[in-house]
C-alpha positions as CSV (number, residue, x, y, z in Angstrom):
1,M,94.9,152.6,106.4
2,V,93.0,152.7,103.2
3,E,90.0,155.0,103.4
4,P,86.7,153.5,102.0
5,N,84.6,154.9,99.2
6,I,81.1,155.9,100.3
7,I,78.5,155.3,97.6
8,K,75.0,156.6,98.4
9,T,71.9,155.5,96.5
10,K,68.2,155.9,97.0
11,Y,67.9,152.5,98.8
12,Y,71.2,152.0,100.5
13,T,74.7,153.2,101.2
14,L,77.7,151.1,100.1
15,V,81.0,151.3,102.0
16,S,83.5,149.9,99.6
17,A,87.3,149.2,100.0
18,D,89.9,146.6,99.2
19,T,90.6,146.0,102.9
20,G,88.3,145.2,105.8
21,H,89.5,147.4,108.6
22,G,88.7,150.8,107.0
23,K,85.1,149.8,106.3
24,T,84.5,148.5,109.8
25,L,86.1,151.7,111.4
26,W,83.8,153.9,109.3
27,C,80.7,152.0,110.3
28,K,81.6,152.0,114.0
29,K,82.0,155.8,113.8
30,K,78.7,156.1,112.0
31,V,76.9,153.8,114.6
32,A,78.4,155.9,117.5
33,R,77.2,159.1,115.9
34,L,73.7,157.8,115.4
35,L,73.5,156.6,119.0
36,R,74.6,160.1,120.2
37,T,72.3,162.1,118.0
38,T,69.2,160.1,117.2
39,Q,66.6,157.7,118.6
40,D,66.7,155.5,115.5
41,R,66.8,151.7,115.8
42,I,70.2,150.4,114.7
43,I,70.8,146.8,113.7
44,V,74.3,145.5,113.2
45,I,74.9,142.0,111.6
46,D,78.4,141.2,112.9
47,V,80.1,138.6,110.8
48,T,83.6,139.1,112.3
49,G,82.9,139.6,116.0
50,E,84.2,143.2,115.9
51,Y,81.1,145.0,117.2
52,A,80.8,143.3,120.6
53,D,82.5,146.3,122.3
54,F,79.4,148.5,121.4
55,V,77.4,146.4,123.8
56,L,79.9,145.1,126.4
57,D,81.9,148.4,126.7
58,H,79.5,150.9,125.3
59,D,80.1,153.5,128.1
60,R,83.6,154.1,126.7
61,I,82.3,154.6,123.2
62,V,79.0,156.3,123.7
63,P,78.5,157.6,127.2
64,G,75.1,157.3,128.8
65,H,72.4,154.7,129.3
66,I,71.5,153.4,125.9
67,P,69.4,150.2,125.8
68,M,71.3,147.5,123.8
69,V,70.9,143.8,123.1
70,M,73.4,141.4,121.6
71,H,72.3,138.0,120.1
72,Q,75.1,135.5,119.8
73,Y,74.6,132.8,117.2
74,K,76.3,129.4,117.1
75,L,76.0,126.2,115.1
76,S,74.0,123.4,116.7
77,G,73.7,120.1,114.8
78,G,75.2,122.0,111.8
79,W,72.6,124.7,111.8
80,P,72.7,128.3,113.2
81,V,70.7,129.0,116.4
82,D,70.3,132.1,118.5
83,A,72.2,130.7,121.5
84,H,72.7,133.6,123.9
85,I,71.1,137.0,124.4
86,I,73.0,139.7,126.4
87,E,71.0,142.8,127.5
88,V,72.7,146.1,128.7
89,D,70.8,149.1,130.2
90,M,67.4,147.5,129.2
91,P,64.6,148.9,131.4
92,I,61.3,147.2,131.6
93,N,58.9,147.8,128.7
94,R,61.7,149.5,126.7
95,Q,62.9,148.3,123.3
96,P,66.6,148.4,122.5
97,Q,68.1,151.1,120.3
98,L,71.0,149.0,119.3
99,I,70.7,145.3,118.3
100,V,73.9,143.4,117.4
101,Y,73.5,140.0,115.9
102,D,76.9,138.3,116.3
103,V,76.9,135.5,113.7
104,S,80.8,135.2,113.6
105,R,80.7,131.8,115.1
106,T,78.6,130.5,112.2
107,M,81.0,131.7,109.5
108,G,82.9,128.4,109.4
109,T,81.0,127.9,106.1
110,W,79.6,130.9,104.2
111,H,76.2,129.2,103.6
112,R,75.6,128.6,107.3
113,G,76.6,132.2,108.1
114,V,74.2,133.6,105.5
115,L,71.4,131.4,107.0
116,A,72.2,132.9,110.4
117,I,71.9,136.4,108.8
118,S,68.6,135.5,107.2
119,D,67.3,134.2,110.5
120,A,68.2,137.4,112.3
121,L,66.5,139.6,109.7
122,L,63.4,137.4,109.7
123,G,63.3,137.5,113.5
124,Y,63.5,141.2,113.6
125,M,60.8,141.7,111.0
126,T,58.4,139.4,112.9
127,G,58.4,141.8,115.9
128,R,59.1,145.1,114.0
129,E,57.9,148.5,115.2
130,N,57.1,151.6,113.3
131,T,60.5,153.3,113.6
132,T,63.4,154.3,111.4
133,T,65.8,151.4,111.2
134,W,69.4,151.4,110.2
135,L,70.9,148.1,109.0
136,F,74.7,147.6,108.9
137,L,75.6,144.4,107.0
138,N,78.7,143.0,105.4
139,L,77.5,141.6,102.1
140,D,80.7,139.6,101.2
141,P,79.4,136.3,102.7
142,Y,76.6,136.4,100.1
143,F,79.2,136.3,97.3
144,Y,79.6,132.5,97.9
145,E,75.9,131.7,97.8
146,K,74.8,129.7,94.8
147,Q,73.4,132.1,92.2
148,D,70.4,129.8,91.6
149,D,69.5,129.9,95.3
150,E,68.1,133.3,95.9
151,T,66.3,132.7,99.2
152,S,68.8,134.7,101.2
153,W,68.7,137.6,98.8
154,K,64.9,137.6,98.9
155,V,64.9,137.9,102.7
156,L,67.3,140.8,102.4
157,E,65.3,142.4,99.7
158,H,62.1,142.1,101.8
159,F,63.9,143.7,104.7
160,V,65.2,146.6,102.7
161,K,61.8,147.2,101.1
162,Q,59.6,146.8,104.1
163,Q,56.2,148.5,103.5
164,G,55.4,151.3,106.0
165,Q,58.9,151.3,107.4
166,T,61.9,153.6,106.9
167,V,64.9,151.3,106.4
168,K,68.4,152.7,105.9
169,P,70.8,149.9,104.9
170,V,74.6,150.4,105.1
171,F,76.3,147.6,103.2
172,T,80.0,147.0,103.3
173,S,81.8,144.9,100.6
174,Q,85.0,144.2,98.8
175,K,83.3,142.0,96.2
176,F,80.0,143.6,95.2
177,S,79.4,146.7,93.1
178,T,76.2,148.7,93.1
179,D,75.2,147.1,89.8
180,T,75.3,143.6,91.2
181,I,73.6,144.6,94.4
182,N,70.8,146.3,92.4
183,Q,70.4,143.2,90.3
184,R,70.2,140.9,93.3
185,L,67.7,143.2,95.2
186,H,65.7,144.0,92.0
187,I,66.3,147.7,92.3
188,E,65.9,149.7,89.2
189,E,69.1,151.5,88.1
190,A,67.5,154.9,87.8
191,A,66.2,154.7,91.4
192,S,69.6,153.8,92.8
193,Q,71.8,156.5,91.3
194,G,73.9,158.4,93.8
195,A,77.0,160.3,94.4
196,T,80.4,158.8,95.5
197,I,82.2,160.4,98.4
198,Q,85.8,159.3,99.0
199,S,87.6,159.2,102.3
200,E,84.6,160.2,104.4
201,S,86.1,158.8,107.5
202,K,88.6,161.7,107.5
203,A,85.8,164.1,108.2
204,D,84.7,165.3,111.6
205,T,82.9,162.4,113.3
206,S,80.7,164.6,115.4
207,A,78.4,165.4,112.4
208,D,77.5,164.0,109.1
209,Y,80.0,164.7,106.4
210,V,79.1,167.7,104.1
211,V,80.7,168.3,100.8
212,D,81.7,172.0,100.4
213,D,82.4,173.0,96.8
214,R,83.1,176.7,97.6
215,C,86.9,176.1,97.4
216,V,87.9,176.4,93.8
217,I,91.5,175.4,93.0
218,P,93.1,177.4,90.1
219,A,94.2,175.3,87.1
220,E,97.8,176.3,87.4
221,I,97.9,175.1,91.0
222,K,96.3,171.7,90.0
223,A,99.0,171.3,87.3
224,M,101.9,171.7,89.8
225,S,103.9,168.7,91.0
226,K,104.3,168.1,94.7
227,E,107.8,169.5,94.6
228,E,106.7,172.7,92.8
229,L,103.8,173.2,95.2
230,T,106.1,172.8,98.2
231,E,108.4,175.4,96.7
232,K,105.5,177.7,96.0
233,I,104.2,177.5,99.6
234,A,107.8,178.1,101.0
235,E,108.1,181.3,98.8
236,H,104.7,182.5,100.0
237,E,105.6,182.0,103.7
238,K,108.8,184.0,103.2
239,T,106.7,187.1,102.1
240,Q,104.5,187.0,105.2
241,K,105.0,189.5,108.0
242,S,106.2,188.3,111.3
243,L,103.6,188.3,114.1
244,K,103.6,190.8,116.9
245,N,103.4,189.7,120.5
246,N,99.7,190.3,120.8
247,E,98.7,188.7,117.5
248,A,97.6,185.1,117.0
249,E,98.3,183.1,113.9
250,I,95.3,181.5,112.2
251,K,96.0,178.8,109.7
252,L,93.3,177.7,107.3
253,P,93.4,174.3,105.7
254,I,94.6,174.0,102.1
255,H,92.6,171.6,100.0
256,I,94.2,170.1,97.0
257,V,91.9,168.2,94.6
């Protein structure tokens, strides 16, 4: 499985890869981690129907009673409507921590699917609360929108830049670069500069990934081929003392840049 590239900017995080499964898996791990460790509101716009398990089978993924709601959109008369609402562990007078908008049934045409996404975002903003909100959204359906029709992008821009709200968007895409996203959302380039972290999903999923630069690889090691490095490691292991019965072997990871 191809690991996604994680590009963090001031306004959003972009999860980018040439295949879809790696991006979805990374986002699912991120959502699960947020549900376990924070009280932040999490919104998932599900364009493929892959996130229903977070609501319908959440005890297996995130143990405990976490209030969740799933909105299922469908087409009626050719237009997207919020047809079904499924609530799980929702006590009285309690707002959901996780809201999944399943718009996969409207994706027969990209335009109708994007209309459903815009309707979900507008609906949430109407009843918004003063809370930190994460938005997980696949941007690729927006690629097929007419460039002279920017209504859907304006809705998304308004959501990302809500006044008085802390919004943390996580966008996934195979088609959009940060330059194009910044242009469509009217984000200044200087404000969106960030660092790229590759293969973050390989990190420990129990905590946020932290880049540790204390491991410095000597230039002669970097210059070695795979075969030369394998031979070097084998020679090193031959020189090591054998362990005594009451000793335990501790192996530290070798990082090769």
